[in-house]
C-alpha positions as CSV (number, residue, x, y, z in Angstrom):
1,M,54.6,-26.4,-82.6
2,I,51.8,-26.2,-85.2
3,G,50.0,-29.2,-83.5
4,R,50.1,-27.5,-80.1
5,W,48.6,-24.3,-81.6
6,F,45.8,-26.3,-83.2
7,G,45.1,-28.0,-79.9
8,L,44.7,-24.7,-78.1
9,L,42.6,-23.4,-81.0
10,A,40.3,-26.4,-80.7
11,L,40.0,-25.8,-76.9
12,W,39.0,-22.2,-77.4
13,V,36.5,-23.1,-80.2
14,G,35.0,-25.8,-78.0
15,L,34.6,-23.4,-75.1
16,G,33.0,-20.8,-77.4
17,L,30.5,-23.4,-78.6
18,G,29.6,-24.3,-75.1
19,L,31.3,-27.7,-75.1
20,T,31.4,-28.9,-71.6
21,G,32.2,-32.6,-72.0
22,P,30.8,-35.3,-69.8
23,A,29.4,-34.6,-66.3
24,L,32.4,-34.9,-64.0
25,A,32.3,-35.9,-60.3
26,Q,32.3,-32.9,-58.1
27,P,32.0,-33.4,-54.3
28,S,30.9,-30.6,-52.1
29,F,33.5,-28.9,-50.0
30,E,32.2,-30.7,-46.8
31,Q,32.4,-34.0,-48.6
32,L,36.0,-33.4,-49.7
33,R,37.1,-32.4,-46.2
34,S,35.3,-35.4,-44.7
35,A,37.0,-37.8,-47.2
36,H,40.5,-36.4,-46.4
37,R,42.6,-39.4,-45.8
38,V,45.5,-39.1,-43.3
39,S,48.6,-41.3,-43.1
40,D,49.3,-40.5,-39.4
41,F,46.6,-41.5,-36.9
42,T,46.2,-39.9,-33.5
43,L,45.6,-41.8,-30.3
44,L,43.4,-39.9,-27.9
45,A,43.1,-40.4,-24.1
46,A,39.8,-41.3,-22.6
47,S,39.3,-37.5,-22.1
48,G,39.8,-36.8,-25.8
49,E,43.3,-35.3,-25.3
50,A,45.8,-36.2,-28.0
51,L,48.6,-38.6,-26.7
52,Q,50.3,-40.1,-29.7
53,T,50.6,-39.8,-33.5
54,L,51.4,-43.0,-35.4
55,R,52.0,-43.4,-39.1
56,L,50.0,-46.3,-40.6
57,D,50.0,-45.4,-44.3
58,H,53.6,-45.5,-45.7
59,Q,52.6,-44.7,-49.3
60,R,52.0,-41.0,-48.7
61,R,52.3,-38.5,-45.9
62,A,49.2,-36.5,-45.1
63,L,48.2,-35.0,-41.8
64,D,45.0,-33.5,-40.4
65,W,43.0,-31.0,-42.5
66,V,43.7,-27.4,-41.6
67,G,41.5,-24.4,-42.1
68,L,42.5,-21.0,-43.5
69,D,42.6,-19.6,-40.1
70,E,45.4,-22.1,-39.3
71,L,47.6,-20.9,-42.2
72,S,50.3,-18.3,-42.2
73,P,49.3,-15.1,-44.0
74,A,52.7,-15.1,-45.7
75,L,51.9,-18.6,-47.1
76,L,48.7,-17.4,-48.7
77,Q,50.5,-14.4,-50.2
78,A,53.3,-16.5,-51.6
79,L,50.8,-19.0,-53.0
80,L,48.8,-16.5,-55.0
81,L,51.8,-14.6,-56.2
82,G,53.4,-17.8,-57.4
83,E,50.5,-19.7,-58.8
84,D,47.5,-17.4,-59.5
85,K,47.9,-13.6,-59.2
86,R,44.4,-13.0,-60.6
87,F,42.7,-15.6,-58.4
88,Y,40.1,-13.2,-57.0
89,E,39.3,-11.7,-60.4
90,H,38.6,-14.8,-62.6
91,S,35.9,-17.4,-62.5
92,G,38.0,-20.5,-62.7
93,V,39.9,-19.8,-65.9
94,D,42.3,-16.9,-66.4
95,W,41.7,-16.1,-70.1
96,S,44.5,-13.5,-70.2
97,A,46.9,-16.1,-68.9
98,V,45.6,-18.6,-71.5
99,A,46.2,-16.1,-74.2
100,R,49.7,-15.4,-73.0
101,S,50.5,-19.1,-72.8
102,A,49.1,-19.7,-76.3
103,W,51.1,-16.8,-77.8
104,G,54.3,-18.1,-76.1
105,N,53.7,-21.6,-77.4
106,L,53.2,-20.2,-80.9
107,W,56.6,-18.4,-80.8
108,N,58.3,-21.0,-78.6
109,T,59.0,-18.5,-75.8
110,R,58.9,-19.3,-72.0
111,T,55.8,-18.1,-70.2
112,S,54.1,-18.7,-66.9
113,G,51.4,-21.5,-66.8
114,A,47.8,-20.7,-67.6
115,S,46.4,-23.2,-65.0
116,T,44.6,-21.5,-62.1
117,L,44.4,-22.7,-58.5
118,T,40.8,-23.7,-59.3
119,M,41.9,-25.7,-62.4
120,Q,44.7,-27.4,-60.4
121,L,42.2,-28.3,-57.7
122,A,39.9,-29.8,-60.3
123,G,42.8,-32.0,-61.3
124,L,43.3,-33.1,-57.7
125,I,39.6,-33.8,-57.1
126,D,38.9,-35.9,-60.2
127,A,41.5,-38.7,-60.8
128,G,40.5,-38.7,-64.5
129,L,41.8,-35.1,-64.8
130,A,45.2,-35.8,-63.1
131,R,48.1,-34.6,-65.2
132,P,50.0,-37.5,-66.8
133,A,53.7,-37.2,-67.6
134,S,53.0,-36.5,-71.2
135,G,50.5,-33.7,-70.4
136,R,46.7,-33.6,-70.5
137,S,44.8,-34.5,-73.6
138,L,42.2,-32.1,-75.1
139,P,39.2,-33.8,-73.4
140,Q,41.0,-33.7,-70.1
141,K,41.7,-29.9,-70.6
142,L,38.1,-29.3,-71.4
143,G,37.0,-31.3,-68.4
144,Q,39.4,-29.4,-66.1
145,V,38.1,-26.1,-67.4
146,W,34.4,-27.2,-67.0
147,L,34.9,-28.6,-63.5
148,A,36.8,-25.4,-62.4
149,G,33.9,-23.3,-63.6
150,R,31.5,-25.5,-61.5
151,L,33.7,-25.2,-58.4
152,E,33.8,-21.4,-58.8
153,R,30.0,-21.3,-59.0
154,Q,29.4,-23.6,-56.0
155,W,32.4,-23.0,-53.7
156,S,33.7,-19.9,-52.1
157,K,37.2,-18.6,-53.0
158,A,38.3,-19.4,-49.4
159,Q,37.1,-23.0,-49.7
160,I,39.0,-23.4,-53.0
161,V,42.2,-22.2,-51.4
162,E,41.7,-24.3,-48.3
163,A,40.9,-27.5,-50.3
164,Y,43.9,-26.9,-52.6
165,L,46.5,-26.5,-49.8
166,N,45.2,-29.6,-48.0
167,S,45.2,-31.8,-51.2
168,V,48.2,-30.7,-53.3
169,P,51.3,-32.8,-53.3
170,F,54.5,-31.1,-52.2
171,R,57.8,-32.7,-52.1
172,G,58.3,-36.5,-52.2
173,E,55.6,-38.3,-50.3
174,L,54.3,-35.1,-48.6
175,V,50.7,-34.2,-49.4
176,G,49.1,-31.1,-48.0
177,I,50.5,-28.1,-46.3
178,N,50.1,-29.6,-42.8
179,A,52.4,-32.5,-43.6
180,L,54.9,-30.2,-45.2
181,A,55.0,-27.7,-42.4
182,Q,55.2,-30.2,-39.5
183,T,57.6,-32.8,-40.9
184,L,59.9,-30.5,-43.0
185,F,59.8,-27.2,-41.1
186,G,59.0,-28.6,-37.6
187,K,56.1,-26.2,-37.0
188,Y,52.4,-25.8,-37.6
189,P,51.4,-24.1,-40.9
190,V,50.3,-20.9,-39.0
191,G,53.8,-20.4,-37.9
192,L,55.6,-20.5,-41.3
193,S,58.0,-17.5,-41.8
194,P,58.0,-15.6,-45.1
195,E,61.1,-17.5,-46.2
196,E,59.5,-20.9,-45.4
197,A,56.2,-19.8,-47.0
198,A,58.1,-18.8,-50.2
199,L,59.9,-22.1,-50.3
200,A,56.7,-24.1,-49.8
201,A,55.0,-22.2,-52.6
202,A,58.1,-22.8,-54.8
203,M,57.7,-26.5,-54.4
204,L,54.2,-26.4,-56.0
205,R,55.6,-25.6,-59.5
206,A,58.4,-28.3,-59.3
207,P,58.1,-30.3,-56.1
208,N,61.2,-32.4,-56.5
209,A,63.5,-29.8,-58.0
210,S,67.0,-29.3,-56.8
211,P,67.6,-27.2,-53.7
212,A,69.3,-24.5,-55.8
213,L,66.3,-24.2,-58.1
214,L,63.8,-24.1,-55.3
215,A,65.9,-21.4,-53.5
216,Q,66.1,-19.4,-56.6
217,R,62.3,-19.5,-57.1
218,A,61.6,-18.8,-53.4
219,C,63.8,-15.8,-53.6
220,G,61.9,-14.5,-56.5
221,L,58.6,-14.9,-54.6
222,L,60.1,-13.1,-51.6
223,R,60.9,-10.1,-53.9
224,L,57.3,-10.1,-55.2
225,M,56.2,-10.2,-51.5
226,G,58.4,-7.2,-50.8
227,R,60.4,-9.2,-48.2
228,A,63.6,-10.1,-50.1
229,Q,67.0,-8.9,-48.8
230,A,70.3,-9.6,-50.5
231,Q,71.8,-11.4,-47.6
232,G,68.6,-13.4,-47.0
233,C,68.5,-14.7,-50.6
234,A,72.2,-15.6,-50.4
235,A,71.6,-17.7,-47.3
236,L,68.4,-19.3,-48.6
237,K,70.3,-21.7,-50.9
238,G,72.3,-23.1,-48.1
239,D,69.4,-23.3,-45.7
240,T,67.3,-25.1,-48.4
241,E,70.0,-27.7,-49.0
242,A,70.3,-28.4,-45.2
243,L,66.5,-28.5,-44.8
244,L,65.9,-30.9,-47.7
245,A,68.8,-33.1,-46.6
246,R,67.4,-33.5,-43.1
247,R,65.3,-36.5,-42.3
248,P,61.6,-35.5,-42.0
249,A,60.6,-35.0,-38.4
250,K,57.7,-36.6,-36.6
251,P,54.4,-34.7,-36.4
252,L,54.3,-32.1,-33.6
253,G,52.5,-32.7,-30.3
254,E,53.1,-35.0,-27.4
255,Q,54.3,-38.5,-28.2
256,L,53.4,-40.3,-25.0
257,A,52.2,-43.8,-25.9
258,P,53.9,-45.1,-29.1
259,H,53.8,-48.8,-28.0
260,F,50.2,-48.8,-27.0
261,A,49.2,-46.9,-30.1
262,R,50.7,-49.7,-32.2
263,Q,48.3,-52.1,-30.4
264,V,45.1,-50.2,-30.8
265,L,45.2,-47.7,-33.7
266,R,43.5,-49.0,-36.9
267,A,44.1,-47.7,-40.4
268,D,40.5,-48.3,-41.3
269,G,39.3,-46.2,-38.3
270,P,38.9,-42.4,-37.9
271,A,41.9,-40.2,-38.0
272,R,41.6,-39.5,-34.2
273,Q,40.8,-42.6,-32.2
274,R,39.9,-42.6,-28.5
275,S,41.5,-45.0,-26.1
276,S,41.2,-46.0,-22.4
277,L,44.5,-44.3,-21.4
278,D,44.4,-41.6,-18.6
279,A,46.5,-38.7,-20.0
280,R,47.7,-37.5,-16.6
281,L,48.5,-41.0,-15.4
282,Q,50.4,-41.8,-18.6
283,R,52.5,-38.7,-18.3
284,Y,53.2,-39.4,-14.6
285,A,54.2,-43.0,-15.2
286,M,56.6,-42.0,-18.0
287,T,58.1,-39.3,-15.8
288,L,58.5,-41.7,-12.9
289,L,60.3,-44.3,-15.1
290,K,62.7,-41.7,-16.5
291,Q,63.4,-40.2,-13.1
292,Q,64.1,-43.7,-11.5
293,L,66.4,-44.7,-14.3
294,A,68.2,-41.4,-14.0
295,E,68.7,-42.2,-10.3
296,L,70.1,-45.6,-11.2
297,S,72.6,-44.1,-13.7
298,G,75.9,-45.8,-13.3
299,R,74.3,-49.2,-12.5
300,N,74.0,-50.3,-16.1
301,V,70.3,-50.0,-16.5
302,E,68.6,-48.1,-19.2
303,D,65.2,-49.7,-19.9
304,G,61.9,-50.1,-18.1
305,A,58.2,-50.5,-18.6
306,V,55.0,-49.6,-16.7
307,L,51.5,-50.9,-16.9
308,V,48.4,-49.8,-15.0
309,L,45.1,-51.7,-15.3
310,D,41.6,-51.0,-14.1
311,N,40.7,-54.0,-11.9
312,A,37.0,-54.0,-12.7
313,S,37.0,-53.3,-16.5
314,G,40.4,-54.6,-17.5
315,Q,41.0,-51.4,-19.4
316,V,44.6,-50.1,-19.8
317,L,45.0,-46.8,-18.0
318,A,48.8,-46.4,-18.6
319,W,51.2,-48.2,-20.9
320,V,54.8,-47.1,-21.0
321,G,56.7,-49.5,-23.2
322,S,60.2,-48.0,-22.9
323,S,62.3,-45.2,-21.4
324,G,62.3,-43.4,-24.7
325,E,65.5,-41.4,-25.4
326,L,67.2,-43.1,-22.4
327,S,67.1,-46.4,-24.2
328,S,69.2,-47.7,-27.1
329,A,66.3,-50.0,-28.0
330,A,63.3,-47.6,-27.6
331,Q,61.2,-49.4,-30.2
332,V,61.2,-52.6,-28.1
333,D,58.0,-52.7,-26.1
334,G,58.9,-53.8,-22.5
335,V,55.2,-54.4,-21.7
336,L,55.1,-57.2,-24.3
337,A,58.7,-58.5,-24.2
338,R,59.1,-61.9,-22.4
339,R,61.5,-62.0,-19.4
340,Q,62.1,-64.2,-16.4
341,P,59.8,-62.9,-13.5
342,G,61.8,-64.2,-10.6
343,S,59.9,-64.3,-7.3
344,T,56.8,-62.6,-8.7
345,L,55.3,-66.0,-9.5
346,K,55.4,-67.2,-5.9
347,P,52.0,-65.8,-4.9
348,F,50.3,-68.1,-7.3
349,I,52.0,-71.1,-5.8
350,Y,50.6,-70.2,-2.4
351,Q,47.2,-69.4,-3.9
352,L,47.0,-72.9,-5.4
353,A,48.3,-74.6,-2.3
354,L,45.7,-72.8,-0.2
355,E,43.0,-73.7,-2.7
356,K,43.9,-77.4,-2.5
357,R,44.0,-77.1,1.4
358,L,47.5,-78.3,1.5
359,I,48.4,-75.3,3.7
360,T,46.9,-72.4,5.7
361,P,48.7,-69.1,6.2
362,A,49.7,-70.5,9.6
363,S,51.2,-73.7,8.4
364,L,54.8,-74.2,9.3
365,L,57.0,-74.7,6.2
366,D,60.6,-76.1,6.5
367,D,63.1,-73.5,5.4
368,S,66.3,-75.5,5.5
369,P,68.7,-77.0,2.9
370,A,66.8,-79.6,0.9
371,Q,67.6,-82.3,-1.7
372,I,64.6,-83.0,-3.9
373,S,64.6,-85.9,-6.2
374,T,63.5,-85.1,-9.8
375,P,63.6,-87.1,-13.1
376,A,66.6,-85.0,-14.0
377,G,68.5,-85.8,-10.8
378,L,68.8,-84.1,-7.4
379,Y,67.5,-80.5,-7.2
380,L,69.1,-78.5,-4.4
381,P,67.0,-75.4,-3.9
382,Q,68.6,-72.7,-1.8
383,N,67.0,-69.9,0.0
384,Y,68.6,-66.7,-1.3
385,D,68.6,-65.3,2.3
386,H,71.3,-67.7,3.5
387,E,70.3,-67.6,7.1
388,F,67.9,-70.5,6.9
389,K,65.1,-69.9,9.3
390,G,63.9,-73.4,10.0
391,Y,60.2,-73.7,10.4
392,V,58.3,-70.5,9.4
393,S,54.6,-69.9,8.7
394,A,53.4,-69.8,5.1
395,R,52.6,-66.1,5.6
396,S,56.2,-65.3,6.7
397,A,57.6,-67.5,3.9
398,L,55.7,-65.6,1.2
399,G,56.2,-62.2,2.8
400,N,60.0,-62.7,3.0
401,S,60.2,-64.4,-0.4
402,L,61.9,-67.6,0.8
403,N,62.8,-69.9,-2.0
404,V,63.1,-73.3,-0.3
405,P,59.5,-73.3,1.0
406,A,58.2,-72.2,-2.4
407,V,60.1,-75.1,-4.1
408,R,58.8,-77.6,-1.4
409,L,55.2,-76.4,-2.1
410,T,55.8,-76.8,-5.9
411,A,57.0,-80.4,-5.2
412,M,53.8,-81.1,-3.2
413,L,51.6,-79.6,-5.9
414,G,53.5,-81.1,-8.9
415,A,55.1,-79.1,-11.6
416,E,52.4,-80.0,-14.1
417,S,49.6,-78.7,-11.8
418,L,51.5,-75.4,-11.4
419,F,52.2,-75.2,-15.1
420,E,48.5,-75.6,-15.9
421,R,47.6,-72.9,-13.4
422,F,50.1,-70.4,-14.9
423,N,48.7,-71.0,-18.4
424,A,45.1,-70.6,-17.0
425,L,46.2,-67.2,-15.8
426,G,47.2,-66.2,-19.3
427,L,51.0,-66.5,-18.9
428,A,51.2,-68.7,-22.0
429,L,54.5,-70.4,-21.1
430,P,56.4,-71.3,-24.3
431,E,57.7,-74.7,-23.1
432,T,56.3,-77.8,-21.4
433,S,56.1,-78.4,-17.7
434,G,58.8,-81.0,-17.9
435,F,61.1,-78.4,-19.4
436,Y,60.8,-76.2,-16.3
437,G,60.3,-78.7,-13.6
438,L,60.5,-77.4,-10.0
439,S,62.3,-74.3,-11.2
440,L,58.9,-72.9,-12.0
441,A,58.7,-71.9,-8.4
442,L,61.6,-69.5,-8.8
443,G,60.4,-67.8,-12.0
444,S,62.5,-69.7,-14.6
445,S,59.8,-69.3,-17.3
446,D,59.6,-66.2,-19.6
447,V,56.5,-64.1,-19.3
448,S,55.4,-60.6,-20.3
449,L,54.6,-57.7,-18.1
450,L,51.2,-57.5,-19.8
451,A,50.3,-61.2,-19.0
452,L,51.8,-61.1,-15.5
453,S,49.9,-57.9,-14.5
454,N,46.7,-59.4,-15.7
455,A,47.3,-62.5,-13.7
456,Y,47.7,-60.3,-10.6
457,R,44.5,-58.6,-11.6
458,S,42.7,-61.9,-11.5
459,M,43.7,-62.3,-7.9
460,A,42.4,-58.8,-7.2
461,N,39.1,-59.9,-8.7
462,G,38.8,-62.9,-6.4
463,G,40.2,-65.5,-8.8
464,Q,38.1,-64.4,-11.8
465,F,40.1,-64.1,-15.0
466,T,39.2,-61.9,-18.1
467,P,41.5,-60.9,-21.0
468,L,42.6,-57.3,-21.0
469,R,40.6,-54.8,-23.1
470,L,42.9,-53.0,-25.4
471,S,39.9,-51.4,-27.2
472,E,36.2,-50.8,-26.6
473,R,35.3,-53.8,-28.7
474,G,34.7,-57.4,-27.4
475,A,34.5,-57.5,-23.6
476,S,34.9,-61.2,-22.6
477,A,33.0,-63.0,-19.9
478,P,35.0,-63.8,-16.8
479,R,36.1,-67.4,-16.0
480,R,37.1,-68.7,-12.6
481,V,40.7,-69.7,-12.3
482,S,41.0,-69.9,-8.5
483,T,38.6,-69.8,-5.5
484,A,37.6,-66.4,-4.0
485,A,38.8,-67.7,-0.6
486,A,42.3,-68.6,-1.7
487,S,42.6,-65.4,-3.6
488,F,41.5,-63.3,-0.7
489,I,44.0,-64.9,1.8
490,T,46.9,-64.7,-0.7
491,A,46.2,-61.0,-1.2
492,D,46.1,-60.5,2.5
493,M,49.5,-62.2,2.9
494,L,50.9,-60.0,0.2
495,A,49.6,-56.9,1.9
496,D,51.0,-57.8,5.3
497,N,53.9,-55.4,6.0
498,N,54.7,-57.3,9.2
499,A,55.1,-60.6,7.3
500,R,57.9,-59.3,5.1
501,A,59.6,-57.2,7.8
502,R,62.2,-59.9,8.6
503,T,63.8,-59.4,5.1
504,F,62.6,-55.9,4.0
505,G,62.1,-54.1,7.3
506,F,59.0,-52.3,8.5
507,D,59.8,-49.0,6.6
508,S,60.5,-50.4,3.1
509,V,59.2,-48.8,0.0
510,L,56.6,-51.6,-0.1
511,A,54.8,-50.2,3.0
512,T,51.8,-48.2,1.7
513,A,49.3,-46.1,3.6
514,G,46.2,-48.1,2.3
515,F,45.7,-51.6,1.2
516,A,48.1,-52.9,-1.4
517,A,49.1,-56.5,-2.2
518,V,52.6,-56.4,-3.7
519,K,55.5,-58.6,-4.6
520,T,58.9,-57.9,-6.0
521,G,61.1,-60.2,-8.1
522,T,64.5,-60.3,-9.7
523,S,65.7,-62.8,-12.2
524,K,69.1,-64.5,-12.1
525,D,72.2,-62.4,-12.6
526,M,70.1,-59.2,-12.1
527,R,68.8,-59.2,-15.6
528,D,65.2,-58.3,-14.8
529,N,63.7,-56.5,-11.9
530,W,59.9,-56.5,-11.2
531,C,57.3,-55.1,-8.9
532,L,53.7,-56.4,-9.3
533,G,50.7,-55.8,-7.2
534,F,47.2,-54.3,-6.8
535,T,45.2,-51.9,-4.8
536,Q,41.4,-51.6,-4.3
537,H,40.8,-50.4,-7.9
538,Y,44.1,-50.8,-9.8
539,T,46.7,-53.3,-10.8
540,I,50.2,-51.9,-11.4
541,G,53.2,-53.7,-13.0
542,V,56.7,-52.3,-13.3
543,W,59.8,-53.9,-15.0
544,V,63.3,-52.4,-14.9
545,G,66.2,-53.9,-16.8
546,N,68.0,-53.8,-20.2
547,A,66.3,-54.7,-23.5
548,S,69.6,-56.3,-24.5
549,G,69.3,-58.7,-21.5
550,E,72.5,-57.4,-20.0
551,A,72.8,-57.6,-16.2
552,M,72.3,-54.6,-14.0
553,H,74.7,-53.7,-11.2
554,G,73.3,-53.9,-7.7
555,V,69.7,-53.2,-8.6
556,S,67.0,-55.2,-6.6
557,G,63.3,-55.2,-6.6
558,V,63.2,-52.8,-3.7
559,S,65.7,-50.3,-5.3
560,G,64.7,-50.7,-8.9
561,A,61.0,-51.2,-9.8
562,A,59.4,-50.9,-6.4
563,P,59.9,-47.1,-6.0
564,I,58.0,-46.5,-9.2
565,W,55.2,-48.9,-8.2
566,A,54.8,-47.3,-4.8
567,K,54.6,-43.7,-6.2
568,L,52.0,-44.8,-8.7
569,A,49.9,-46.5,-6.0
570,H,50.1,-43.3,-3.9
571,Y,49.1,-41.2,-6.9
572,L,46.1,-43.3,-7.8
573,H,44.7,-43.1,-4.3
574,Q,45.4,-39.5,-3.5
575,G,41.7,-38.7,-3.1
576,Q,40.6,-41.9,-1.4
577,A,42.7,-44.5,0.4
578,S,42.7,-48.0,-0.9
579,R,40.5,-50.3,1.2
580,P,41.1,-54.0,1.7
581,P,38.6,-56.4,0.1
582,R,35.8,-57.9,2.1
583,P,36.3,-61.6,3.1
584,P,34.2,-63.8,0.8
585,P,31.9,-66.5,2.1
586,G,33.8,-69.5,3.5
587,V,36.6,-67.4,5.1
588,L,36.9,-66.8,8.8
589,Q,39.4,-65.3,11.2
590,R,40.8,-66.7,14.4
591,Q,43.3,-65.5,17.0
592,L,46.4,-67.6,16.6
593,V,49.2,-68.5,19.0
594,F,52.5,-70.2,18.1
595,E,54.2,-72.6,20.4
596,A,57.3,-71.3,22.0
597,E,56.5,-67.9,20.5
598,R,58.0,-69.0,17.2
599,E,56.1,-66.2,15.7
600,P,54.1,-63.4,17.4
601,A,50.4,-64.2,18.2
602,R,48.1,-62.7,15.6
603,P,44.7,-62.9,14.0
604,E,44.8,-65.1,11.0
605,W,42.5,-65.9,8.1
606,F,41.5,-69.5,7.3
607,I,39.3,-71.3,4.8
608,K,36.4,-72.7,6.7
609,G,37.3,-76.2,8.0
610,T,41.0,-75.5,8.3
611,E,41.0,-73.0,11.1
612,Q,43.4,-73.3,14.1
613,T,44.1,-71.4,17.2
614,Q,47.4,-72.8,18.2
615,I,50.4,-74.0,16.1
616,R,52.8,-76.6,17.3
617,A,56.0,-77.4,15.4
618,T,56.0,-81.0,14.0
619,A,59.8,-81.0,14.0
620,L,62.4,-79.0,15.8
621,M,65.0,-76.7,14.3
622,R,68.5,-78.0,14.3
623,S,70.4,-77.4,17.4
624,N,73.6,-75.3,17.4
625,G,75.1,-77.9,19.8
626,G,76.8,-81.2,19.0
627,S,80.1,-82.0,17.4
628,G,81.2,-80.6,14.0
629,I,79.4,-78.3,11.6
630,S,75.6,-78.2,11.7
631,N,75.2,-75.6,9.0
632,P,75.9,-75.5,6.1
633,L,75.5,-79.1,4.9
634,G,78.2,-80.5,2.8
635,G,77.6,-80.1,-1.0
636,S,75.1,-77.2,-0.4
637,I,74.6,-74.8,-3.3
638,Y,73.7,-71.2,-2.5
639,A,72.3,-68.7,-5.0
640,L,72.4,-65.1,-4.2
641,D,69.2,-63.1,-4.6
642,P,69.6,-59.5,-5.8
643,D,66.0,-59.0,-4.7
644,I,67.0,-59.4,-1.0
645,P,69.0,-56.6,0.8
646,P,72.7,-57.6,1.3
647,Q,72.5,-57.5,5.1
648,A,69.9,-60.3,5.0
649,Q,72.0,-62.5,2.8
650,M,74.8,-63.6,5.1
651,I,75.6,-67.3,5.3
652,R,75.6,-68.4,9.0
653,F,78.1,-71.0,9.9
654,E,76.9,-73.0,12.9
655,G,78.3,-75.9,15.0
656,Q,80.5,-76.8,17.9
657,A,82.5,-73.9,19.4
658,G,85.9,-73.6,17.7
659,Q,87.9,-71.8,15.1
660,W,86.3,-71.2,11.7
661,E,88.5,-71.3,8.6
662,L,87.3,-70.7,5.0
663,D,89.5,-71.5,2.0
664,G,92.6,-71.5,4.3
665,R,91.8,-68.1,5.9
666,V,90.9,-67.8,9.6
667,L,87.5,-66.1,10.1
668,G,87.1,-66.2,13.9
669,T,86.1,-68.3,16.8
670,G,82.8,-69.3,18.4
671,S,79.8,-71.5,17.9
672,H,78.7,-69.5,14.9
673,W,80.0,-67.0,12.3
674,S,78.2,-64.9,9.7
675,W,79.9,-64.6,6.4
676,A,79.1,-62.3,3.4
677,P,79.0,-64.8,0.5
678,W,81.2,-64.7,-2.6
679,P,80.6,-66.7,-5.7
680,G,82.7,-69.9,-6.2
681,Q,83.6,-73.2,-4.7
682,H,84.5,-73.0,-1.0
683,Q,86.1,-75.2,1.6
684,L,85.0,-74.7,5.2
685,R,86.9,-76.1,8.2
686,L,86.1,-76.1,11.9
687,L,89.1,-76.5,14.2
688,G,89.2,-77.5,17.8
689,A,91.1,-75.9,20.7
690,Q,94.2,-77.9,19.9
691,G,94.0,-77.0,16.2
692,Q,92.6,-80.4,15.2
693,V,90.1,-80.5,12.4
694,L,86.7,-81.2,13.8
695,Q,85.0,-81.2,10.4
696,Q,85.5,-79.9,6.9
697,L,83.1,-79.7,4.0
698,R,82.7,-78.1,0.6
699,F,79.9,-75.9,-0.6
700,E,79.2,-73.5,-3.6
701,V,77.9,-70.0,-4.0
702,R,76.4,-68.9,-7.3
703,G,75.3,-65.5,-8.5
704,A,76.4,-61.9,-8.1
705,A,78.8,-61.0,-5.4
706,L,77.7,-58.9,-2.3
707,K,79.6,-55.9,-1.2
708,T,81.6,-56.5,2.0
709,L,79.5,-55.5,5.0
710,K,80.8,-53.7,8.0
711,R,80.7,-55.9,11.1
């Protein structure tokens, strides 16, 4: 006790002699405010509107600096009553409080502290004056008093209070009143109630005290403020316990782009960082995804992702990584997650085949059961639409997403050639070409929505590829991946609503008012559903599925991802319709006629030197006549495509007129019969008029079952 008295006496003597100690660092108010370091950084839209707050500093929690006009009057009242009643009367040191404290120390009685707000701020500004666990030394006390005096002479009282409330530690990791108010009370500092303001002020004296002690001190402050009521103080203890037991909330404001924020926000950047996102588009894309998933409720689908790119700049305009609260894995970024893309890779097969002049859009491709020899054995690709169409044009084959023609083209190109093209487009396939083989044609590789969307964007840009720009830094020079001619013709095929009408109909959701090149895809077992495409100015990618990889129930490209895609395309071109690209040099158009009216006559695009005006079939489709069964072939394997409407997935039994019998059950009579496929091994028999077996064979159906269709 005697030592403490002599310490205080030495302090008073030193002050009386004018002892000021070494010159201490004292920033200006503006310098302190500018140096304020936040833990949660804010992502801004291109317009400057706040979209997302993301915590990057996990050592402390500090939010944006707030001014006095953004603080609750009750908070300021509680602060001064609790910490410095004579704040507006002293010049940095409250000598009457110092005297009371010294007298109390002499007689070992409990008194209030003698440290003013200004002295506390001095300890926060200068790390050398911070209070250690054992208490400040005499030089530290002298330095604190000296710096407080300088602050009072050079700063206004309002600046001192503002700086203090933005710099003082509260409870746990919370630093500054903004962090305390938003994460603990769930409101901005200006909205703190008298009870909340008293509790905040109570934490300054003992930040990590028990809830009971904090409630007791807060109630005392409420009495001094003239706001205490008996029942209010009684309830304050329970309220404080519940409040402090609750997990701190996220900062207030819209939280629209958490996944994109993780990609672009930098801890070494400013507290508020501008991005390329369009705020209205981001909100709309998020709303569309949630609405579509709500409509699909009951079909075992809870996740999705949306990406919108600017074709010219490569900037990201919208990035929705998940469905948020609808998902059990909201932290998983569906834009970056790798999934099987299904038929969405087919356009690049046709693009490469056109580029190599293996085909034109008018070339007739054989859509019939095939057995293709591979190093791993026989590959039996099956068209998911089980009514094989014989010879069809390349335009029709791509538009109707036929599998067998795509596999045949891949065999012609070679799996290695297609593998290299996919990687040149930025898909970064994780395995070798030999691992995938011809299954590359049907989307067996895992790709991300980000990479696949940018690959489509390269087609929109005439075969020129550039990496996406996630920030303003480092724009890359374009490199040519495909020819402008092949890109233009492939895009025209994807935009042709007539070409896909045989499978999807003329009035499908893929039919847009302006130009839009679009393709859907669904991976095996309905695990992933996609819609990718581009308009005049924008590339849009949508994925719907489950982050867990669990299969959806009855969700196809047209019913799952495509509605979101179509609404976004319409939204983006509300003011001006999307126009088709101009044909590049080396592309010309000719009026085309098909022999025997196999397909309607039409104008068709050709790479110069490959043009035709009449198409003759090089082989005839199989006849329905003859003896026995002409379709299916024995040993055929069919795989159901959830991306194709059920009514277009009937298996057509064809052959000599007779009685059709499947797995011992009579179907009907005639030269043909359409059957809704069911997974499993099946035995088909064709019986003659006398009941004799004309032919029998076995075939297999794989994939999800179709609902029974009304005949």
